[in-house]
N, C-alpha and C positions, 0 to 999 in steps of 0.2 A: 497239323490237325489240332484243334482245340479239344481238351477233355475237361469236363466238369462233373466229376463223379459225386454221387450223393453219399455223404458220410453220415453215420448215425452215432449212437451212444456206446457202441461196443468197440473198445480199443483194438481188440484182436481183429475184428472184421475190417475196421478202418485201415489198419496196417496192411492187411492182406490185399485189400482193394488197390491201395496206392502202390505197394511194391510190385504186385502183379502187373500193373500198368507200366511201371518203369522197365520191368523185365521182359515183357512179351509184345509190346507194340513199338512201332518206329517212333523215334523222338518227335515230340510235339510240344504243345503248350498245356500245362496243367494249371487250371484256374480254380482256386479254392474259394468257397463261399465264406462270407463273414461268419464268425462263431469260434468256439473253442473245440477243436477237433482232437480228441485223445487217441494216441497211438500206443499199441502194446510195446513197440520198440522203435528205434530209429530207422530211417529210410536211406538206402543206397541209391544215389542219383547218377546214372550213367551219362555219357556225353550227349550233347545236342538238345537237352531239355530246357524249357523255360518253366519255372515254378513261380506262380504269382498269386498273391492274395488280394483282398479288397483294400487293405491297408495294414500296416504293422500294428495298429491299435484295434483293428476289427477282426483280423483273421489270425488265429493262433494254432500252432501245432504243439501238442503237449505230450511228451514221452512219459510212459508210466513205469516200464520195467527198468531195473537198475543194472543193466548190462554194461553201461558205459559207452554204448554206441552213440555217436552224434545224432541229434534229431534229423539233420540232413547231412549226409556224407557225400560230397561231390567227388566222383571217381573218374570223370571224363572231361574232355574239352568242350568248349562251346556251350557252357551252361550259364543261364541267367536266373537269379533268385531275387525277388523283389516284393515289397509290401507285405511282409510277414512278421508275426511275432513267434518266437521259438522258446519253449520252456523245457529244458532238459530235466530228466529224472535225477534225483539226488544221487551223487556218486563221489568217490574219492579215489581218482585214478593214480595218485602218487606222483613222485618227482618226474618220472619218465613217461607220464601218460598225458602229455600236453594235447594230443589229438583225440583224447577220450573224454566223455562226459560233457561235450560241448553242445551248443545249439547248432553250430555249423562248422564242419571241417572240410577244407579243400586239400586233397592229397593225403599222404601218409607219412608217418615218422620212420617206420622200419619196413623194409621190403624183403620178402622171402624169395622173389624171383626177378625176372627181367622187368625193367621199368619203362613205362610210357609216360612222357611228360604231359602234364595237364596244362592247357593254355586257353586263353579267351574265355575267362570266367568273369562275370559281372554281378556284383552283389550290391543292391540298392534298397535303402529304406527297410532295413531288417533290424528288429529289436530282439535281443536275447536277454531273458530274465531268469537269473538264478535265485531270485528272492534273497533270503538272508544267508544262503550258503556261499562259502568262499573256498571251496575245495577243488573246483574244476574251472578250466578256462571257458570263455564264452565262444570265441571264434578262433579256429586254428588254420593257418596256411602253412602246410608242412611239406618238406621234401621237394620232389620234382614238379614244381609249380612255377609257371611264368605267365606273363601277359594277363594279370588278374587285377581287377579294380574293386575297391570297396568304397562306396559313397553313402554318406548320411546314415551311418550305422550307429545304433544305440545299444548300450549294455547296462544292465542293472545287476549288481552283485557278481559273485564268482571270483576267481583268482585273477587271471589276466584277461582284459577285455579282448584284445587281438594279439595272438601269439604267432609270430612268423619265425619258423624254425627250420634249420637244415634237416635233411633225412639221410638215411644210409641203408645199404644192403647188409643184413645181418639179423640175428635173433634178438640182440639187445645192444645197448650202447657200449658194452665192454667186449663185444666180439664182432666188430665190424669186419666183414669179409670182402668188401669191394669198395667201389668209389662212393663218395658222398654227393648229395644233391642239394643245391642251394637255390632257394626261391629268388627270382629276379624279375625285372620289368613289372614291378608292382606299384600301384597307386592307392593310397588310403587318404580320404578327405572327409571332412565333416564328421569326425568320430566323437561321440559323446559316451563317456563312461561315468557311472555313478556307483558309489558304495561297493567298489571292488578293491582287491588288494593292490592291483596295478592296472594302469591304463593300457599300455601295449609294450611289446618288446620286439626287436629285430635281432635275430641270432644267425650270424654267418650268412649274410645275404649280399647281393649287389644290385645296383640299378633299382633303387627303391625311393619313392617320394611319399612322405607323409606331410600333409598340409591341413591346417585348421582343425584343431582338436580341443575339446573341453573335458578335462579329467577332474572330477570333483569328488571329495570325500574318499580319497584313495591313500593307501600307505606310501606308495611311490608312483610317480607319474609314468616314466618310461625308461627303458634301458636299450642301449646299443651294445651288442655283445658279439664276440668273435666266434663263439661256438667252442665246445670242448677241444676239438681237433683243429681249429682254425681252418686252414686250407691244405692240410697234409694229405688227404685222401681224395681230393676232388679230381674230376676228369674233365667233364664238359665245360665247367666254369673256371678252368685253370687260369690263373693270373687275373681273375676278375673279382674274386670274393673280397668284400670290403671297399669296393670302388663305387663311386657315383651314388651316394646316399645323401638325401636331404630331408631334414625334419624341421618344419617351420610353423610358426603361428599356433603353437600349442600352449594352452593355459592349464596350469596344474594347481589344484588345492589339495595339499597333502598333509599327513600327520603321522608318518611312519617313524621308525627309529633312527635311520641313518641319512637318507638322501631322497630328494625328489627325482633326480636324474642320475643314472650311472652310465658312464661310457668306459668300456673295458676293451683292451687290446690283447689280453693274454687269456689262454685257456689251458686247462689241465685235462689231458686225455684220460678217459676211463678205460681205454684199451691197454695202455702201457704206462700211464702216469706221467708222460712227457709233457712239460710245459712249453708251449710255443706261442709266438706273438704274431698277430695278424697286422699286415701293413695296410692301413686305410689310405685311400686316395680319392680326392675330390669328395670328401665327406664333410658335411656342415650341419650344425644345429644352430638355428637362428630365430630371432624374434619370438622367444618364448617367455612366458610369465609364470613364475614359480612362487606360490604363496603358501606359507606354512613354516613349521619348525619341527626339528627332530625331537624324539622323546629320550634319546640317550644323551649322556653328558657331552659327547663329541659328535657333531653332525655337520653336514654341508648340503646346501641346495643342489650342487652339482659335484659328483665324485668322478674324477678321471683317473683311470688306472692303466698306465703304459699304453696310451693311445694318442701319441703326438700328431698323428695324421688327421685328427678330427678338429675342425675349426669351430669355435664358439663365437657367435656374433649376436649382439643385441639381446643378451639374456638378462631379464629383470628378475630380481629375487627380493622378497619381503616376507616378514613373519606374519603380517596381517594386511588386509586390503578390503576394498569394497565388496559388497555382495555379488555384484556382477563382475566377472573376470574377463569375459570375452563375448562376442556376438552370439556364440553358441550356448552361452550360459543363461541363467534366469535373467529376464529383463531384456534379452537380446531379441532380434527379429525371429 
């Protein structure tokens, strides 16, 4: 069933109308009219829903309260989100709040109880705008998430454009009580990030493909990370973490202190301080263009730390270049 609710100027009423819809009726299609729709807080999106606007430039959901809740928090499988602009309320969730203060989060970082995997999520033509703030991520894919695709996503401002991070059972990262959950079977294509700290990162994942990205005016382009605990506590993805990862055709214009790209294989646990090394397999970064220079006395376009299993192919680096860096950038189609 299609739902086209009439939204007004009251953020509290708008939030109540939409959250009641998600909570009380069978999953269907939520079609939002053009305009700027203010919400008192973020929305929890259960499985089975399609959320669609007129276009990312015409339909905006704007969160007002500084609770740190994502504007849209996808908590179930079979969800589609497209043609929307999302403006989070200002927030500063801190180092371990990567799933908070975002425009869109799929999954969760920490789990208090039994976990149900989220799958079959499709995100297309979504624009997250943090404005001048750089304290929270734009999009988070966290924990028990698989079979998810992000296409033609745009980000302005914020800390990391797309943060893909492992999750765990426990109250915090220093007291993990069960297995860890590692996002996999993910596709990210056509990512555009502007004026953020970082374009994207992948932390303790497997079977992920990133292709075609334009990351401009960022301090660093992207990172491939093993996670604090690498694969020490994993269960369902045992033997798979770090395998089958491809990052290709990404253009980066950066101006940070140390590097445009970091590839790390070691992690230090916040549970017991143990340093472990993840074995990457069939992992490659290829055909990327890195334009910029570090601000410290010692810097490198690509920094590799104990990650011999990651192949680098066709990486171009320059301290300056033409205004157009790729087809997704200014002057491209």
